[in-house]
PAVEX-203717 format. One line per 3 residues: their letters; for each residue x, y, z of C-alpha. Coordinates in steps of 0.001 Angstrom, whole numbers, plus 500000, padded with zeros to 6 digits. Example, Ala and Ser with C-alpha at 12.3 -4.5 7.8 and 13.67 -1.06 7.14 Angstrom:
<atoms>
AS> 512300,495500,507800 ~ 513670,498940,507140
</atoms>
This chain:
<atoms>
XXX> 426461,056583,366861 ~ 428232,059001,364977 ~ 427313,058434,360782
XXX> 429632,059594,358216 ~ 428331,061505,355272 ~ 429857,061194,351528
XXX> 431602,064513,350318 ~ 429767,065374,347405 ~ 432776,066881,345500
XXX> 432239,063088,343597 ~ 428458,064101,342712 ~ 429274,067883,341663
XXX> 432025,066511,338966 ~ 429432,064162,337310 ~ 427056,066527,337215
XXX> 429802,069158,335343 ~ 430698,065754,333156 ~ 427033,065662,331955
XXX> 427069,069250,331312 ~ 429735,069375,329497 ~ 428907,066605,327279
XXX> 425346,067645,326560 ~ 426610,070750,324923 ~ 425788,073326,328249
XXX> 429384,074767,326876 ~ 431115,074343,323970 ~ 435328,074327,323955
XXX> 437822,074170,320929 ~ 440788,072082,322435 ~ 443854,072437,320528
XXX> 446913,069832,321050 ~ 450877,070470,319499 ~ 453509,068355,319217
XXX> 455321,069458,322466 ~ 458910,069144,321533 ~ 459967,071574,318747
XXX> 460231,071054,314834 ~ 463790,070225,313062 ~ 463464,071865,309742
XXX> 466666,071683,306824 ~ 467203,075050,305200 ~ 465639,074517,301544
XXX> 463412,071878,302500 ~ 459595,071815,303544 ~ 458343,071639,307538
XXX> 455075,070597,309090 ~ 453855,071884,312045 ~ 451394,069423,313176
XXX> 448249,070120,315190 ~ 445257,068654,316197 ~ 442212,070421,317506
XXX> 438625,068907,319056 ~ 434908,070480,319157 ~ 431291,069595,319155
XXX> 430946,071769,316213 ~ 430650,070371,312808 ~ 430753,073890,311463
XXX> 434398,074492,309518 ~ 437116,076343,311836 ~ 438751,080023,311464
XXX> 442767,079026,311778 ~ 445261,081635,312372 ~ 449363,081693,312762
XXX> 451276,083798,313740 ~ 455375,084106,314225 ~ 456230,084943,317761
XXX> 458026,089042,317532 ~ 458644,091571,319425 ~ 454895,092172,317695
XXX> 453526,089158,316294 ~ 453392,088405,312441 ~ 450301,087247,311259
XXX> 451279,084317,308621 ~ 448512,082909,307152 ~ 444809,082993,308012
XXX> 442162,080391,307179 ~ 438709,079288,306758 ~ 439126,075744,307001
XXX> 441174,075446,304498 ~ 440937,078058,302327 ~ 443281,081381,303121
XXX> 441569,084287,303415 ~ 443299,087867,302477 ~ 446500,088276,301025
XXX> 449737,086753,302324 ~ 453150,088731,303137 ~ 455078,088686,300317
XXX> 458093,085820,302097 ~ 454921,083119,302799 ~ 453417,083781,299441
XXX> 453287,080309,297433 ~ 454998,078859,300467 ~ 452603,078223,302867
XXX> 449370,075672,302835 ~ 446787,074739,305893 ~ 445371,071768,306566
XXX> 441740,070515,307845 ~ 443560,069602,311406 ~ 444753,072651,311438
XXX> 448386,072266,310686 ~ 450727,074412,308816 ~ 453468,073466,306196
XXX> 455563,075440,305052 ~ 457946,075124,302033 ~ 461339,075716,301036
XXX> 462596,077206,304939 ~ 464588,079997,305072 ~ 466889,080591,307452
XXX> 464670,083777,308795 ~ 461740,080864,309272 ~ 462733,079762,312434
XXX> 460910,080588,316027 ~ 457957,080076,318048 ~ 454472,079873,315936
XXX> 451350,080511,318030 ~ 447784,079033,316339 ~ 444318,080251,317231
XXX> 441748,077952,316321 ~ 437703,079049,316477 ~ 434398,078166,315620
XXX> 431447,080735,315628 ~ 428992,078805,317628 ~ 431800,078075,320123
XXX> 432481,079979,323123 ~ 435811,079422,323770 ~ 438853,079116,321138
XXX> 441536,077217,321553 ~ 445330,078074,321183 ~ 448737,076135,321603
XXX> 452616,076942,319969 ~ 455031,074967,318294 ~ 458404,075482,317919
XXX> 460876,075527,314969 ~ 464539,075138,314216 ~ 466241,075298,310739
XXX> 469386,074335,310215 ~ 471976,074160,307200 ~ 473385,071029,306529
XXX> 477020,070415,307741 ~ 479372,069870,304404 ~ 481990,066940,305185
XXX> 484475,067874,307066 ~ 488617,067336,307523 ~ 491158,067340,309554
XXX> 494177,070097,309217 ~ 497553,069315,311063 ~ 500708,070697,309798
XXX> 502532,066909,309937 ~ 501608,063423,309848 ~ 504500,062869,311228
XXX> 506115,063671,314590 ~ 508858,063314,316662 ~ 508691,061480,320360
XXX> 508903,064071,323110 ~ 507700,067002,321076 ~ 505646,069632,323167
XXX> 502576,070517,321758 ~ 500960,068844,318465 ~ 497550,070371,317219
XXX> 494927,069278,315196 ~ 491881,071234,313664 ~ 488642,070142,312666
XXX> 487723,072419,309586 ~ 484677,072785,307506 ~ 482619,074571,305031
XXX> 478829,075065,305653 ~ 476598,074122,309147 ~ 474812,076303,311655
XXX> 475013,075261,314850 ~ 478168,073188,314849 ~ 479071,070580,317893
XXX> 482825,068684,317261 ~ 484125,065836,319173 ~ 487020,063820,318576
XXX> 487465,059900,318317 ~ 491013,057846,318555 ~ 490524,054511,316981
XXX> 486974,054717,317238 ~ 486784,056002,320880 ~ 486152,059080,321804
XXX> 488275,061816,323460 ~ 488016,063826,326591 ~ 489850,066492,328105
XXX> 493055,065115,329514 ~ 495995,066362,331155 ~ 497761,065749,327979
XXX> 495325,066032,326053 ~ 493663,069623,325431 ~ 490194,070273,323807
XXX> 489600,074448,322733 ~ 486381,075672,324208 ~ 484406,074617,321306
XXX> 486204,071191,321029 ~ 487240,072411,317348 ~ 490988,072253,317791
XXX> 492341,068882,319729 ~ 496126,069110,321259 ~ 498627,066757,322071
XXX> 501453,067549,324910 ~ 504493,066114,325739 ~ 503506,063657,322605
XXX> 504361,060463,323433 ~ 504562,056751,321185 ~ 500872,056064,322509
XXX> 499595,058782,320806 ~ 500142,056773,317189 ~ 497288,056224,315762
XXX> 494251,056840,313554 ~ 492163,060375,314375 ~ 488936,061933,312843
XXX> 486533,064398,314135 ~ 482998,064401,314366 ~ 480341,067444,313449
XXX> 476557,067460,314381 ~ 473965,069668,314441 ~ 469737,068660,314740
XXX> 469434,067740,311151 ~ 473106,066832,310023 ~ 476115,064065,311809
XXX> 478976,063424,309806 ~ 482540,062355,310089 ~ 485753,063457,308462
XXX> 488107,060841,306287 ~ 490657,059409,308687 ~ 494117,060647,309457
XXX> 497123,058826,310913 ~ 499655,060210,313222 ~ 502977,058948,313558
XXX> 505171,058966,316004 ~ 508496,058604,315765 ~ 511212,057719,319029
XXX> 513868,059541,318702 ~ 516418,056271,318514 ~ 514644,055641,315329
XXX> 515276,059144,314164 ~ 519243,058223,314813 ~ 519240,054909,312793
XXX> 516991,056745,309677 ~ 519721,059933,309395 ~ 522918,056980,309842
XXX> 521417,055223,307372 ~ 520559,058063,305437 ~ 523761,059721,305362
XXX> 525293,056576,304120 ~ 522806,055954,301313 ~ 524035,059729,300383
XXX> 527570,059312,300272 ~ 528001,056241,298270 ~ 525312,058478,295827
XXX> 527754,060908,295414 ~ 530616,058702,294823 ~ 528682,056597,292156
XXX> 527778,059793,290522 ~ 531078,061139,290551 ~ 533150,058213,289240
XXX> 530601,057895,286234 ~ 530839,061168,285136 ~ 532884,062087,282384
XXX> 533379,064337,279355 ~ 531474,063508,277058 ~ 532999,062994,272999
XXX> 531439,066650,271479 ~ 532839,067906,274850 ~ 536721,067018,274355
XXX> 536189,068459,270791 ~ 535428,071623,271966 ~ 537479,071741,274897
XXX> 540832,070997,272343 ~ 544120,073760,272878 ~ 544616,076360,270044
XXX> 547768,074360,269394 ~ 547787,071630,267046 ~ 549724,069043,267241
XXX> 550868,067410,263847 ~ 552309,064005,263977 ~ 555448,062919,261102
XXX> 556523,059558,261143 ~ 559973,060074,262926 ~ 558690,063486,265295
XXX> 556034,065161,266568 ~ 556231,069519,265563 ~ 553736,071662,267990
XXX> 552251,074383,265362 ~ 550779,077548,266681 ~ 547525,078331,263556
XXX> 548463,081828,264570 ~ 552097,081532,264439 ~ 553820,083871,261286
XXX> 555782,081615,259239 ~ 558856,082437,256927 ~ 557856,082322,252914
XXX> 559474,079115,251184 ~ 561680,079552,248423 ~ 560448,079551,245235
XXX> 562785,076014,245252 ~ 561564,074684,247757 ~ 558535,072225,247653
XXX> 555770,073426,249222 ~ 554697,071288,252561 ~ 551483,068428,252796
XXX> 549851,067295,255528 ~ 551088,064629,257212 ~ 548525,061416,256507
XXX> 545717,061122,258757 ~ 546601,059918,262183 ~ 544292,057438,264485
XXX> 543185,060381,266345 ~ 539963,062858,266579 ~ 540594,064632,262478
XXX> 540811,068101,263022 ~ 540861,070166,259646 ~ 544121,071941,258437
XXX> 544425,074866,255961 ~ 547003,073666,252991 ~ 549992,075562,252730
XXX> 550349,077413,249744 ~ 553645,079006,248406 ~ 553690,082629,247948
XXX> 553715,083812,244418 ~ 556786,084440,242644 ~ 558575,087934,242287
XXX> 557917,089472,238271 ~ 560570,091346,237031 ~ 559334,093969,234237
XXX> 561291,093319,230932 ~ 562499,096622,229056 ~ 560549,097469,226337
XXX> 562619,097941,222581 ~ 564090,101100,222114 ~ 564030,102143,225607
XXX> 567231,102635,228066 ~ 567283,099958,230665 ~ 566579,101462,233827
XXX> 568346,099886,237042 ~ 566384,098422,240224 ~ 566756,099522,242955
XXX> 569669,098766,245307 ~ 571389,097821,242155 ~ 575630,098840,242839
XXX> 576468,097228,239238 ~ 577523,099524,236558 ~ 575542,099467,233376
XXX> 577292,099012,230038 ~ 575749,101146,227500 ~ 576932,101256,223858
XXX> 580207,099748,224725 ~ 581513,102455,227288 ~ 581192,102004,231178
XXX> 578788,104550,232528 ~ 578435,105186,236466 ~ 575010,105295,237373
</atoms>
């Protein structure tokens, strides 16, 4: 009869477990969050860890930022900071009793992998772990940019662009009527999905569009925009109706337009008509008229007619010719051109 012996490994495991629990070997166990910490630019971030030890002594905690050469962020005895901090971390770091680190006023340069070491003087081993931190800027509200809000069917291509001012690591997606859009035979997305191009536009492309922009700390939608697709038959009807309306408008304006009263007065001809009771005579104000004789009475202006009043100059007769009288004791002087003989002292003399 063959006897079977139980393996000795379970017994050894139990012995080792009792040995560790009794304090034969003291260790420090440090655990981290296991996933990246998402930080927002300008806000605070907590790199949460927890350590366990059988010792009641305060731990020495050291945080480093992994670079080509590790960069010490802070070192503390318990929660008390040891030594001087680097200028970029002064007033921005805080260490908690469980080993966690808080960074205040995050900067983009704070992004990276942080390593923490926790050691106790009585312990033989040092516990350590790492935490990944990302820092992102909040995305500003995006907007959809397009050349026009209306397009004719069968248009070769029409493009919508998603634009925003701020934000890091953005990802773009498009929605139509609240449903996401993907690459299709007619719907083409740019490699970064920032632009949407509709080829061979059809009536079913009419609708409400918007873009969604996301990053690790933000998810923002743009203001919805409407794209209207007109059929070509509708375009012909609109053009015909618009042409008829334009023609009626032009006819109405031409019929109602006429010169004003001031324009009529301004555009009167230089020849002014004087109306007499019996006849109408056209008189040119620039024409030279013969002077009336002495016996002729001056011409008076006719009475005003019912037409527009036109100011005229009164007709003034020319002055009478003045003949000089001879002074007493002097012979009379014959005027020029007078062929009559002059009688002096009863004798007839020829001039």
